[in-house]
C-alpha positions as CSV (number, residue, x, y, z in Angstrom):
1,M,-61.4,-117.9,255.9
2,S,-61.3,-118.9,252.1
3,K,-60.7,-122.9,252.0
4,K,-58.0,-124.1,250.1
5,I,-58.6,-126.8,246.8
6,I,-57.1,-130.2,247.1
7,P,-55.5,-130.5,243.6
8,T,-56.9,-133.6,241.6
9,A,-55.4,-136.7,240.6
10,A,-55.7,-135.2,236.8
11,Q,-54.3,-131.6,237.9
12,K,-51.4,-133.7,239.6
13,R,-50.8,-135.4,236.8
14,N,-50.7,-132.7,234.5
15,F,-48.4,-131.0,236.4
16,L,-45.8,-134.1,236.8
17,I,-46.0,-134.2,232.3
18,H,-44.9,-130.4,232.4
19,F,-41.7,-131.1,235.0
20,I,-40.1,-134.5,232.7
21,V,-40.9,-132.4,229.7
22,F,-38.9,-129.7,231.1
23,A,-36.5,-131.7,232.6
24,I,-35.4,-133.6,229.5
25,A,-35.1,-130.6,227.4
26,T,-33.7,-128.9,229.6
27,V,-30.9,-131.6,230.2
28,I,-31.2,-131.7,225.7
29,M,-30.1,-128.2,225.6
30,V,-27.6,-128.0,228.1
31,L,-25.8,-130.6,225.3
32,I,-26.7,-129.2,222.5
33,H,-24.9,-126.0,223.8
34,R,-21.8,-127.9,225.5
35,K,-21.5,-129.5,221.7
36,Q,-21.3,-125.6,219.8
37,G,-18.9,-124.9,222.3
38,E,-16.8,-127.3,222.3
39,H,-14.4,-125.6,221.2
40,T,-15.0,-122.1,221.0
41,W,-17.8,-119.6,223.2
42,A,-21.4,-119.7,222.8
43,Y,-23.3,-118.2,223.4
44,P,-25.6,-119.3,226.4
45,W,-29.0,-119.4,224.5
46,H,-30.5,-122.6,226.0
47,A,-30.3,-120.2,229.8
48,W,-33.6,-117.7,228.4
49,I,-35.1,-120.6,227.1
50,I,-35.0,-122.8,230.4
51,A,-35.5,-119.5,233.4
52,A,-38.8,-118.9,231.3
53,W,-40.0,-122.4,231.0
54,G,-39.3,-122.5,234.7
55,L,-41.3,-119.4,235.8
56,S,-43.9,-120.9,234.0
57,L,-43.2,-123.9,235.4
58,I,-43.3,-122.6,238.9
59,G,-46.4,-120.8,237.9
60,H,-48.4,-124.0,237.2
61,W,-47.2,-125.2,241.2
62,C,-48.7,-122.3,242.5
63,A,-51.7,-123.2,240.6
64,V,-52.5,-126.8,241.1
65,Y,-51.4,-126.3,244.9
66,T,-51.7,-122.8,246.7
67,S,-55.0,-122.3,244.9
68,Y,-57.9,-121.2,247.4
69,E,-61.5,-120.9,246.8
70,D,-63.6,-117.7,245.9
71,K,-66.0,-117.0,247.9
72,G,-67.3,-113.8,245.9
73,M,-67.8,-116.3,243.0
74,T,-71.3,-118.2,243.8
75,E,-72.2,-114.2,243.8
76,F,-70.5,-113.5,240.6
77,E,-71.9,-116.4,238.9
78,R,-75.6,-115.2,240.8
79,Q,-76.0,-111.6,239.4
80,E,-74.8,-112.6,235.9
81,K,-77.6,-115.0,235.9
82,L,-79.6,-112.3,236.6
83,G,-78.9,-109.5,234.5
């Protein structure tokens, strides 16, 4: 069974920064959209950006907190040195 890789403090810090910037940007985009649509309907352009950025945030979380070692990597590196 593969062993879980424990994230480093730097990886956790980078994810936290990513999350904080995402949260701040989301609030700003929603406030801008509300200002645009005060009197008339405005296309919800911010929803696409938030959805795409949210998916990348989920991917970043998965990369940091759900990584497992690759047992075949040492064999691959050994073979690469030979060839």
